[in-house]
C-alpha positions in Angstrom: 109.8 114.7 81.3 111.3 111.9 83.5 108.0 111.4 85.9 106.2 111.2 82.5 108.1 108.3 80.9 108.4 106.9 84.5 104.5 106.5 84.4 104.6 105.4 80.9 106.7 102.6 82.0 104.4 101.7 85.1 101.2 101.8 82.5 102.7 99.5 80.2 104.1 97.0 83.3 100.1 96.9 84.1 99.2 96.2 80.6 101.9 93.6 80.0 101.2 91.5 83.3 97.3 91.6 83.2 97.7 90.5 78.9 100.1 87.7 80.3 99.7 86.4 83.8 96.1 87.3 84.6 92.3 86.4 83.8 89.9 89.2 85.1 87.8 87.6 87.6 88.1 83.8 87.9 87.0 81.2 91.1 89.9 79.4 92.3 89.7 75.7 92.9 92.7 75.9 95.5 90.2 78.7 97.7 87.4 77.0 96.9 88.8 73.6 98.5 89.8 76.2 101.7 86.2 77.5 101.9 84.8 73.7 101.8 87.0 72.8 104.7 85.9 76.2 106.5 82.5 75.0 106.2 82.4 72.5 108.8 83.9 74.0 111.3 82.9 77.0 113.5 83.6 79.3 110.9 80.7 79.4 109.5 78.8 81.0 112.8 81.2 84.2 111.9 81.8 83.9 108.5 78.8 82.0 106.9 75.8 83.2 104.7 72.7 84.5 105.8 70.6 81.4 105.3 71.6 78.3 103.3 73.7 80.1 101.0 73.6 79.9 96.9 73.0 76.0 95.1 77.0 75.7 94.9 77.8 76.7 98.5 75.0 74.1 99.5 76.5 71.0 97.4 80.4 72.5 98.4 79.2 71.8 102.2 77.4 68.5 101.3 80.4 67.3 99.4 83.0 68.0 102.4 80.5 66.6 105.2 82.0 63.2 104.7 84.9 64.1 105.5 84.1 66.0 109.1 87.2 63.7 110.7 89.7 64.6 108.3 92.9 66.3 109.7 92.5 69.1 107.3 89.6 69.7 109.0 90.6 69.2 112.3 93.4 71.8 111.7 91.3 74.1 110.6 89.1 74.4 113.6 92.5 74.5 115.5 93.6 77.6 113.7 89.7 79.2 113.5 89.6 78.6 117.6 93.1 80.2 118.0 91.8 82.9 115.5 93.2 82.5 112.7 90.5 83.8 110.8 89.3 87.0 108.3 92.4 87.3 105.7 94.5 84.7 107.0 93.2 81.5 105.5 92.4 83.1 102.1 96.0 84.6 102.6 97.5 81.0 103.1 96.1 79.8 99.8 97.4 82.6 97.8 101.3 81.2 98.7 100.3 78.3 97.5 100.6 76.5 93.7 97.5 74.9 92.1 95.6 71.4 93.0 96.6 68.5 93.5 100.0 69.4 94.7 99.5 72.6 96.1 103.2 73.2 96.5 104.4 76.3 98.1 105.3 78.7 95.7 105.9 81.7 97.6 107.4 81.6 101.2 104.7 82.5 104.0 105.2 86.0 105.2 106.6 87.0 109.2 102.3 87.8 109.2 100.9 84.4 108.0 103.6 83.0 110.4 102.9 84.8 113.2 99.2 84.4 112.7 99.2 80.4 112.0 101.3 79.6 115.3 104.6 79.2 113.6 105.6 78.1 109.6 105.4 74.2 110.8 101.7 74.5 111.6 101.0 76.0 108.2 102.8 73.3 106.6 100.9 70.9 108.1 97.6 72.2 107.0 98.7 72.6 103.5 99.4 68.8 103.6 96.6 67.8 104.9 94.9 69.8 102.4 96.4 68.4 99.3 96.1 64.9 101.1 91.9 65.6 101.4 91.7 66.7 97.8 93.4 63.5 96.4 90.9 61.7 98.4 87.8 63.1 97.8 88.9 63.6 94.3 88.0 67.1 94.6 88.8 68.6 91.4 86.4 66.3 89.6 83.6 67.9 91.8 84.8 71.5 91.1 84.8 70.7 87.7 81.6 69.5 87.3 80.4 73.1 88.6 82.7 74.8 86.2 80.5 75.8 83.7 77.7 77.1 86.4 80.5 79.0 88.2 81.5 80.9 85.2 78.1 82.2 83.9 77.6 83.1 87.5 80.3 86.0 86.8 78.6 87.5 84.0 77.1 89.8 85.2 80.3 91.2 87.6 82.3 91.1 83.9 80.1 93.3 82.6 81.3 96.7 81.9 84.5 96.2 84.7 87.2 98.1 83.9 89.9 95.9 85.6 93.1 97.7 83.5 91.8 101.2 84.0 91.7 100.4 87.8 95.2 98.5 87.4 96.6 101.7 85.8 94.8 104.5 88.2 96.3 102.6 91.3 99.8 101.9 89.6 99.9 106.0 88.5 98.5 106.8 92.4 101.1 105.1 94.0 104.1 105.1 91.3 104.7 101.6 90.8 103.2 98.3 90.4 103.3 95.1 91.6 104.6 92.1 89.4 101.2 90.7 89.3 97.3 91.0 89.9 95.1 88.6 90.7 91.4 89.1 91.3 89.6 86.1 92.6 86.1 85.7 93.3 85.0 83.0 96.1 81.2 81.8 95.4 81.9 80.2 99.2 82.9 83.2 101.4 80.8 85.2 102.6 79.3 87.8 103.3 80.2 90.6 100.4 83.2 92.2 100.6 87.0 91.0 100.3 90.5 90.4 101.8 93.1 92.0 99.7 96.2 90.0 100.8 99.7 90.0 99.1 102.5 87.6 98.8 106.2 88.4 97.8 108.0 86.2 94.8 111.3 85.2 95.0 112.8 88.3 93.1 111.1 90.1 96.4 108.8 91.6 94.0 105.1 92.1 95.6 102.1 90.0 93.8 98.8 91.4 94.8 95.7 89.6 95.5 91.8 90.6 95.4 89.7 88.1 97.6 86.0 89.1 96.7 83.3 87.0 98.8 80.0 86.3 97.6 77.2 88.3 99.3 75.8 86.1 101.3 71.9 86.0 100.7 71.2 83.9 97.4 70.0 80.4 98.1 70.2 79.9 93.8 72.9 81.0 91.7 76.0 82.7 93.6 75.6 86.7 93.7 78.6 89.2 93.6 79.3 92.5 93.2 78.6 94.5 90.4 79.5 97.6 88.6 80.6 100.7 90.6 80.6 98.8 94.0 82.8 96.2 92.0 85.4 98.8 91.1 85.3 100.5 94.2 86.0 97.2 96.2 89.0 96.4 93.5 90.7 99.7 94.1 90.5 99.0 97.9 91.4 95.3 98.3 93.8 96.0 95.8 95.4 98.9 97.4 96.0 97.3 100.4 99.3 96.0 98.2 100.5 99.6 97.9 99.4 100.9 101.3 100.3 98.3 104.0 103.9 97.8 103.2 104.5 101.7 102.8 102.9 102.3 106.4 104.2 99.2 108.1 107.7 100.2 107.0 107.7 102.7 109.9 106.0 100.3 113.0 107.6 102.8 115.4 105.5 105.4 114.0 102.7 103.8 113.8 102.6 103.0 117.4 103.3 106.3 118.4 99.9 107.1 117.0 98.1 104.8 119.2 95.6 107.3 120.7 94.2 107.6 117.3 92.6 104.2 117.5 91.5 104.7 121.5 87.8 106.9 120.2 86.9 104.0 118.2 88.5 100.9 119.8 85.3 99.1 120.1 84.1 99.8 116.9 87.4 99.0 114.9 87.5 96.1 117.2 83.8 95.0 115.6 85.6 94.8 112.0 88.9 93.0 113.3 91.0 96.2 112.9 92.4 95.6 116.7 95.9 97.2 116.2 96.6 100.7 115.4 99.1 99.3 112.6 95.7 97.8 111.1 93.1 100.8 111.7 96.1 102.8 110.1 95.8 100.7 106.8 92.5 100.4 106.5 92.3 104.0 107.5 94.6 105.4 104.4 92.7 102.7 102.2 89.5 104.1 103.0 90.7 107.9 101.9 92.3 106.0 98.5 89.1 105.1 97.9 87.3 108.4 98.3 90.6 109.9 95.9 90.0 107.0 93.7 86.1 108.2 93.3 86.7 111.4 92.5 89.2 110.7 89.3 87.1 107.5 88.3 83.5 107.8 89.4 80.9 110.6 90.2 80.9 112.9 92.6 77.4 111.6 94.3 79.6 108.2 94.1 82.3 110.1 96.0 80.1 111.7 98.9 78.4 108.4 99.7 81.8 106.5 100.2 83.3 109.6 102.3 80.1 109.1 104.3 79.9 105.4 104.5 83.4 105.4 105.4 82.8 108.2 108.3 80.0 106.4 109.6 81.5 103.1 109.9 84.2 104.8 112.6 87.0 105.5 109.9 86.7 109.6 111.4 90.1 110.5 109.7 89.0 109.9 105.9 88.4 113.9 105.1 91.7 114.8 107.2 93.8 111.5 105.3 91.9 112.9 102.0 93.5 116.3 102.1 97.0 114.9 102.3 96.2 112.5 99.6 95.1 115.5 97.6 98.4 117.0 98.4 100.4 114.4 97.5 99.0 114.2 94.1 99.8 118.4 93.8 103.5 117.6 94.8 104.5 114.5 92.9 108.2 116.1 91.8 108.4 116.1 95.5 106.9 112.7 96.2 107.4 110.5 92.9 105.8 107.2 94.7 103.7 106.8 98.1 106.4 105.3 99.9 108.4 108.3 99.5 105.3 110.5 101.0 104.3 107.8 103.8 107.0 110.1 106.2 105.1 113.0 105.4 101.6 111.5 106.3 102.9 110.7 109.5 103.7 114.1 110.2 100.6 115.1 109.5 99.0 112.3 111.5 101.6 113.2 114.6 100.1 117.0 114.1 97.0 115.7 114.1 96.9 114.0 117.7 98.7 116.8 119.4 96.0 119.3 118.4 92.9 116.8 118.7 94.1 114.8 122.1 91.7 116.7 124.4 88.5 117.0 122.5 88.6 114.0 120.0 86.7 111.4 121.7 84.3 113.4 122.9 83.4 114.6 119.4 84.0 111.1 118.3 81.6 109.4 120.6 78.6 109.0 117.9 80.8 106.5 116.5 81.1 104.1 119.3 77.6 103.4 119.3 
């Protein structure tokens, strides 16, 4: 009875935060400012579209071309050179308030400070971005495209079950972030997304999903839709639950470094270079499978499982088995946080039992 009451409270929190604090699937001018600056750097060599990019991106890139010498662009290039790439720049923007001021609303995370080379560097970049936005009158440019961009989201919004997904996540993990934000980025590529989180002044998490444009349209921006979008949403928002839960036990993660070794090359190509990031992603991939079982069809579940294993996440089926146990023993594990020590125990045991043959067995994932 107590658990049922707790879940009702969780569901109400999700519904209230969804209706009061957030809008489903929005495009952020702050994120687009960042994307426009990055379009003038070598970021585009690895994170650009497959060809010219959609019409809006081409205009954005052209708009910022005359500001290539601005401090914001030179700093962005320096960050890119030092590896401040993938999730780090979008996560940086999630800590900031709206244009034109771009005030620091949520203190930078330790992870972001480390990636950026210090808090001072991040602040210097923030101030440079705000200066560029004012000098270029970026908000006027963005507003001129706003109606066009809103229309580009129609197909993704059609039938998108945001409340159901957020409720499933809250029920599965046993708690809910203070807010959910889903941001579409028509000038970040290609497909997929990021799942950063920030911490508010009360110490509560705010979960973000950054959804990239597919990367091959030269006309209107195109984004994931239907099942693809919903599965991506459980994945990216799931990071705000999984990452802090696993990272609360850093020594336990380090003890599992041999699990990364067989797929180290495959993981490096996907930017999962440490055992901690690998385990975060591996568990998220298993959560995707469980979510597909509850939210979609057996066929979709099978496709997601196969896709994740084919990308080198060889522990997916094993972790799914542990998550099934978690679901069946919620009296023992009211939240996912309570379950994590047990999960680490099972991964420790797996590592001990498979240490002699796993690399040979997993050779197919290295090619």
